[in-house]
N, CA, C and O atoms as a GROMACS GRO file, in nm:
protein
  312
    1MET      N    1   1.998  -1.188  -0.425
    1MET     CA    2   1.938  -1.275  -0.326
    1MET      C    3   1.919  -1.198  -0.196
    1MET      O    4   2.006  -1.121  -0.155
    2ILE      N    5   1.808  -1.217  -0.133
    2ILE     CA    6   1.773  -1.150  -0.008
    2ILE      C    7   1.845  -1.219   0.108
    2ILE      O    8   1.842  -1.341   0.121
    3ASP      N    9   1.910  -1.139   0.191
    3ASP     CA   10   1.975  -1.188   0.311
    3ASP      C   11   1.875  -1.170   0.426
    3ASP      O   12   1.857  -1.059   0.476
    4MET      N   13   1.811  -1.278   0.466
    4MET     CA   14   1.704  -1.270   0.566
    4MET      C   15   1.752  -1.211   0.698
    4MET      O   16   1.672  -1.154   0.772
    5ALA      N   17   1.880  -1.223   0.729
    5ALA     CA   18   1.933  -1.166   0.852
    5ALA      C   19   1.932  -1.013   0.848
    5ALA      O   20   1.934  -0.948   0.952
    6GLN      N   21   1.929  -0.957   0.728
    6GLN     CA   22   1.932  -0.812   0.713
    6GLN      C   23   1.794  -0.749   0.691
    6GLN      O   24   1.782  -0.627   0.685
    7VAL      N   25   1.691  -0.832   0.680
    7VAL     CA   26   1.557  -0.781   0.650
    7VAL      C   27   1.498  -0.708   0.770
    7VAL      O   28   1.499  -0.759   0.882
    8GLN      N   29   1.448  -0.588   0.745
    8GLN     CA   30   1.375  -0.510   0.845
    8GLN      C   31   1.232  -0.493   0.795
    8GLN      O   32   1.205  -0.505   0.676
    9ASN      N   33   1.144  -0.465   0.886
    9ASN     CA   34   1.003  -0.444   0.851
    9ASN      C   35   0.965  -0.299   0.873
    9ASN      O   36   1.010  -0.234   0.967
   10ILE      N   37   0.882  -0.250   0.784
   10ILE     CA   38   0.828  -0.115   0.796
   10ILE      C   39   0.682  -0.118   0.755
   10ILE      O   40   0.641  -0.198   0.671
   11THR      N   41   0.604  -0.032   0.815
   11THR     CA   42   0.465  -0.014   0.776
   11THR      C   43   0.451   0.124   0.713
   11THR      O   44   0.490   0.225   0.773
   12LEU      N   45   0.397   0.126   0.594
   12LEU     CA   46   0.367   0.252   0.526
   12LEU      C   47   0.216   0.274   0.530
   12LEU      O   48   0.139   0.178   0.522
   13ARG      N   49   0.175   0.397   0.540
   13ARG     CA   50   0.033   0.432   0.530
   13ARG      C   51   0.011   0.481   0.388
   13ARG      O   52   0.080   0.571   0.341
   14ALA      N   53  -0.084   0.420   0.320
   14ALA     CA   54  -0.111   0.454   0.180
   14ALA      C   55  -0.241   0.531   0.168
   14ALA      O   56  -0.334   0.514   0.248
   15GLU      N   57  -0.245   0.617   0.066
   15GLU     CA   58  -0.367   0.694   0.037
   15GLU      C   59  -0.393   0.689  -0.112
   15GLU      O   60  -0.301   0.674  -0.192
   16GLY      N   61  -0.518   0.702  -0.148
   16GLY     CA   62  -0.554   0.714  -0.288
   16GLY      C   63  -0.593   0.586  -0.358
   16GLY      O   64  -0.624   0.588  -0.477
   17PHE      N   65  -0.591   0.474  -0.288
   17PHE     CA   66  -0.635   0.352  -0.354
   17PHE      C   67  -0.772   0.312  -0.302
   17PHE      O   68  -0.806   0.332  -0.186
   18SER      N   69  -0.851   0.254  -0.394
   18SER     CA   70  -0.990   0.228  -0.357
   18SER      C   71  -1.044   0.094  -0.406
   18SER      O   72  -1.163   0.068  -0.395
   19CYS      N   73  -0.956   0.008  -0.461
   19CYS     CA   74  -1.006  -0.119  -0.515
   19CYS      C   75  -0.898  -0.226  -0.510
   19CYS      O   76  -0.780  -0.195  -0.493
   20PRO      N   77  -0.937  -0.352  -0.526
   20PRO     CA   78  -0.839  -0.461  -0.527
   20PRO      C   79  -0.734  -0.448  -0.638
   20PRO      O   80  -0.621  -0.492  -0.621
   21SER      N   81  -0.771  -0.390  -0.750
   21SER     CA   82  -0.675  -0.368  -0.857
   21SER      C   83  -0.564  -0.273  -0.813
   21SER      O   84  -0.448  -0.291  -0.849
   22CYS      N   85  -0.600  -0.173  -0.735
   22CYS     CA   86  -0.501  -0.079  -0.681
   22CYS      C   87  -0.403  -0.152  -0.589
   22CYS      O   88  -0.282  -0.130  -0.597
   23VAL      N   89  -0.455  -0.239  -0.505
   23VAL     CA   90  -0.372  -0.318  -0.414
   23VAL      C   91  -0.272  -0.400  -0.494
   23VAL      O   92  -0.154  -0.405  -0.461
   24SER      N   93  -0.320  -0.463  -0.598
   24SER     CA   94  -0.233  -0.546  -0.683
   24SER      C   95  -0.122  -0.464  -0.747
   24SER      O   96  -0.007  -0.510  -0.752
   25LYS      N   97  -0.153  -0.345  -0.795
   25LYS     CA   98  -0.051  -0.259  -0.857
   25LYS      C   99   0.060  -0.225  -0.758
   25LYS      O  100   0.178  -0.232  -0.792
   26ILE      N  101   0.021  -0.189  -0.636
   26ILE     CA  102   0.119  -0.152  -0.534
   26ILE      C  103   0.204  -0.272  -0.496
   26ILE      O  104   0.326  -0.263  -0.492
   27GLU      N  105   0.140  -0.386  -0.468
   27GLU     CA  106   0.214  -0.505  -0.430
   27GLU      C  107   0.309  -0.550  -0.540
   27GLU      O  108   0.424  -0.585  -0.512
   28THR      N  109   0.262  -0.550  -0.664
   28THR     CA  110   0.346  -0.592  -0.776
   28THR      C  111   0.468  -0.502  -0.789
   28THR      O  112   0.579  -0.551  -0.807
   29LYS      N  113   0.447  -0.372  -0.780
   29LYS     CA  114   0.559  -0.277  -0.792
   29LYS      C  115   0.661  -0.298  -0.681
   29LYS      O  116   0.780  -0.312  -0.708
   30LEU      N  117   0.615  -0.301  -0.557
   30LEU     CA  118   0.708  -0.314  -0.446
   30LEU      C  119   0.780  -0.449  -0.447
   30LEU      O  120   0.900  -0.455  -0.423
   31ASN      N  121   0.707  -0.556  -0.476
   31ASN     CA  122   0.769  -0.689  -0.476
   31ASN      C  123   0.868  -0.707  -0.590
   31ASN      O  124   0.948  -0.801  -0.588
   32SER      N  125   0.865  -0.620  -0.689
   32SER     CA  126   0.960  -0.630  -0.800
   32SER      C  127   1.093  -0.559  -0.772
   32SER      O  128   1.188  -0.572  -0.848
   33LEU      N  129   1.098  -0.484  -0.663
   33LEU     CA  130   1.217  -0.404  -0.633
   33LEU      C  131   1.328  -0.488  -0.571
   33LEU      O  132   1.305  -0.575  -0.488
   34ASN      N  133   1.449  -0.458  -0.614
   34ASN     CA  134   1.567  -0.522  -0.559
   34ASN      C  135   1.583  -0.479  -0.414
   34ASN      O  136   1.592  -0.359  -0.386
   35GLY      N  137   1.587  -0.574  -0.322
   35GLY     CA  138   1.599  -0.542  -0.180
   35GLY      C  139   1.469  -0.558  -0.103
   35GLY      O  140   1.469  -0.548   0.020
   36VAL      N  141   1.358  -0.581  -0.173
   36VAL     CA  142   1.230  -0.604  -0.106
   36VAL      C  143   1.208  -0.754  -0.095
   36VAL      O  144   1.206  -0.826  -0.196
   37GLU      N  145   1.191  -0.802   0.027
   37GLU     CA  146   1.167  -0.944   0.052
   37GLU      C  147   1.019  -0.977   0.031
   37GLU      O  148   0.984  -1.081  -0.025
   38ARG      N  149   0.933  -0.885   0.077
   38ARG     CA  150   0.788  -0.902   0.058
   38ARG      C  151   0.717  -0.772   0.086
   38ARG      O  152   0.761  -0.690   0.166
   39ALA      N  153   0.606  -0.754   0.018
   39ALA     CA  154   0.521  -0.637   0.042
   39ALA      C  155   0.377  -0.684   0.036
   39ALA      O  156   0.338  -0.758  -0.054
   40GLU      N  157   0.300  -0.642   0.133
   40GLU     CA  158   0.159  -0.681   0.141
   40GLU      C  159   0.075  -0.560   0.178
   40GLU      O  160   0.100  -0.493   0.279
   41VAL      N  161  -0.024  -0.532   0.097
   41VAL     CA  162  -0.115  -0.420   0.123
   41VAL      C  163  -0.236  -0.472   0.200
   41VAL      O  164  -0.298  -0.571   0.163
   42LYS      N  165  -0.267  -0.403   0.309
   42LYS     CA  166  -0.388  -0.431   0.388
   42LYS      C  167  -0.493  -0.329   0.345
   42LYS      O  168  -0.494  -0.215   0.392
   43PHE      N  169  -0.582  -0.371   0.256
   43PHE     CA  170  -0.680  -0.281   0.196
   43PHE      C  171  -0.765  -0.211   0.301
   43PHE      O  172  -0.786  -0.090   0.292
   44SER      N  173  -0.815  -0.284   0.400
   44SER     CA  174  -0.908  -0.226   0.496
   44SER      C  175  -0.846  -0.119   0.584
   44SER      O  176  -0.915  -0.028   0.628
   45SER      N  177  -0.715  -0.128   0.610
   45SER     CA  178  -0.650  -0.031   0.698
   45SER      C  179  -0.566   0.072   0.622
   45SER      O  180  -0.522   0.171   0.680
   46GLY      N  181  -0.545   0.049   0.493
   46GLY     CA  182  -0.463   0.141   0.415
   46GLY      C  183  -0.315   0.133   0.449
   46GLY      O  184  -0.240   0.228   0.429
   47ARG      N  185  -0.274   0.019   0.500
   47ARG     CA  186  -0.133   0.002   0.538
   47ARG      C  187  -0.064  -0.096   0.442
   47ARG      O  188  -0.124  -0.189   0.390
   48ILE      N  189   0.065  -0.069   0.423
   48ILE     CA  190   0.149  -0.156   0.342
   48ILE      C  191   0.259  -0.208   0.432
   48ILE      O  192   0.336  -0.131   0.488
   49LEU      N  193   0.267  -0.339   0.446
   49LEU     CA  194   0.370  -0.402   0.527
   49LEU      C  195   0.482  -0.445   0.433
   49LEU      O  196   0.459  -0.519   0.338
   50VAL      N  197   0.603  -0.398   0.460
   50VAL     CA  198   0.715  -0.426   0.371
   50VAL      C  199   0.832  -0.482   0.451
   50VAL      O  200   0.874  -0.425   0.551
   51GLY      N  201   0.884  -0.596   0.405
   51GLY     CA  202   1.009  -0.651   0.456
   51GLY      C  203   1.115  -0.615   0.353
   51GLY      O  204   1.102  -0.651   0.236
   52TYR      N  205   1.219  -0.546   0.395
   52TYR     CA  206   1.318  -0.496   0.300
   52TYR      C  207   1.457  -0.495   0.362
   52TYR      O  208   1.472  -0.500   0.484
   53GLU      N  209   1.557  -0.487   0.277
   53GLU     CA  210   1.696  -0.476   0.323
   53GLU      C  211   1.739  -0.330   0.311
   53GLU      O  212   1.757  -0.280   0.200
   54PRO      N  213   1.755  -0.260   0.423
   54PRO     CA  214   1.789  -0.118   0.416
   54PRO      C  215   1.924  -0.089   0.351
   54PRO      O  216   1.948   0.023   0.306
   55ASP      N  217   2.011  -0.187   0.345
   55ASP     CA  218   2.139  -0.168   0.276
   55ASP      C  219   2.123  -0.168   0.125
   55ASP      O  220   2.212  -0.125   0.052
   56ARG      N  221   2.009  -0.218   0.076
   56ARG     CA  222   1.986  -0.229  -0.068
   56ARG      C  223   1.880  -0.134  -0.120
   56ARG      O  224   1.882  -0.098  -0.238
   57ILE      N  225   1.787  -0.092  -0.033
   57ILE     CA  226   1.680  -0.002  -0.076
   57ILE      C  227   1.637   0.083   0.044
   57ILE      O  228   1.630   0.034   0.156
   58SER      N  229   1.610   0.209   0.017
   58SER     CA  230   1.572   0.301   0.126
   58SER      C  231   1.420   0.314   0.137
   58SER      O  232   1.346   0.276   0.047
   59VAL      N  233   1.377   0.367   0.249
   59VAL     CA  234   1.235   0.394   0.269
   59VAL      C  235   1.188   0.494   0.163
   59VAL      O  236   1.078   0.482   0.110
   60LYS      N  237   1.271   0.593   0.134
   60LYS     CA  238   1.234   0.692   0.032
   60LYS      C  239   1.209   0.623  -0.103
   60LYS      O  240   1.116   0.660  -0.174
   61GLU      N  241   1.291   0.525  -0.138
   61GLU     CA  242   1.271   0.452  -0.263
   61GLU      C  243   1.140   0.372  -0.261
   61GLU      O  244   1.073   0.360  -0.363
   62LEU      N  245   1.104   0.317  -0.145
   62LEU     CA  246   0.977   0.245  -0.133
   62LEU      C  247   0.860   0.341  -0.154
   62LEU      O  248   0.766   0.311  -0.229
   63VAL      N  249   0.866   0.456  -0.089
   63VAL     CA  250   0.761   0.557  -0.104
   63VAL      C  251   0.752   0.604  -0.249
   63VAL      O  252   0.643   0.619  -0.303
   64ASN      N  253   0.866   0.628  -0.311
   64ASN     CA  254   0.868   0.672  -0.451
   64ASN      C  255   0.811   0.566  -0.544
   64ASN      O  256   0.745   0.599  -0.643
   65ALA      N  257   0.835   0.440  -0.515
   65ALA     CA  258   0.782   0.331  -0.598
   65ALA      C  259   0.628   0.330  -0.593
   65ALA      O  260   0.562   0.308  -0.695
   66VAL      N  261   0.573   0.354  -0.475
   66VAL     CA  262   0.427   0.362  -0.462
   66VAL      C  263   0.375   0.481  -0.544
   66VAL      O  264   0.273   0.471  -0.611
   67ALA      N  265   0.446   0.591  -0.538
   67ALA     CA  266   0.407   0.710  -0.615
   67ALA      C  267   0.412   0.684  -0.765
   67ALA      O  268   0.330   0.736  -0.841
   68GLU      N  269   0.508   0.603  -0.809
   68GLU     CA  270   0.521   0.571  -0.952
   68GLU      C  271   0.397   0.501  -1.007
   68GLU      O  272   0.368   0.514  -1.126
   69VAL      N  273   0.324   0.429  -0.923
   69VAL     CA  274   0.202   0.362  -0.971
   69VAL      C  275   0.076   0.441  -0.936
   69VAL      O  276  -0.036   0.392  -0.951
   70GLY      N  277   0.096   0.567  -0.887
   70GLY     CA  278  -0.016   0.657  -0.874
   70GLY      C  279  -0.076   0.676  -0.736
   70GLY      O  280  -0.188   0.728  -0.724
   71TYR      N  281  -0.004   0.635  -0.632
   71TYR     CA  282  -0.061   0.646  -0.498
   71TYR      C  283   0.039   0.716  -0.405
   71TYR      O  284   0.156   0.733  -0.439
   72THR      N  285  -0.010   0.758  -0.290
   72THR     CA  286   0.073   0.827  -0.192
   72THR      C  287   0.099   0.732  -0.075
   72THR      O  288   0.009   0.661  -0.030
   73ALA      N  289   0.223   0.733  -0.026
   73ALA     CA  290   0.256   0.652   0.092
   73ALA      C  291   0.357   0.728   0.175
   73ALA      O  292   0.436   0.808   0.125
   74LYS      N  293   0.353   0.701   0.305
   74LYS     CA  294   0.451   0.757   0.396
   74LYS      C  295   0.465   0.661   0.513
   74LYS      O  296   0.373   0.584   0.541
   75PRO      N  297   0.579   0.664   0.581
   75PRO     CA  298   0.594   0.576   0.697
   75PRO      C  299   0.483   0.602   0.799
   75PRO      O  300   0.450   0.717   0.828
   76ALA      N  301   0.427   0.494   0.850
   76ALA     CA  302   0.320   0.505   0.949
   76ALA      C  303   0.378   0.522   1.089
   76ALA      O  304   0.481   0.464   1.121
   77THR      N  305   0.311   0.600   1.169
   77THR     CA  306   0.348   0.610   1.309
   77THR      C  307   0.260   0.512   1.386
   77THR      O  308   0.145   0.489   1.350
   78ILE      N  309   0.315   0.458   1.488
   78ILE     CA  310   0.240   0.354   1.562
   78ILE      C  311   0.164   0.416   1.676
   78ILE      O  312   0.095   0.346   1.750
   0.00000   0.00000   0.00000
């Protein structure tokens, strides 16, 4: 169960996706991970917004999960 008090938000910049099917693959993968409260891909900007519990999953694991479905992601700088 997700502890909403522990949820932090991060924005990842994604590369290599070009269609709505790609967006769905990334969202499905991230949302299936233990410790992810929500993940939403913004197709037009190439950003992935993720609410996650850092005590349960790391940023590196989020990035690796995106790579597992064939895309590149890294933390975005603001």
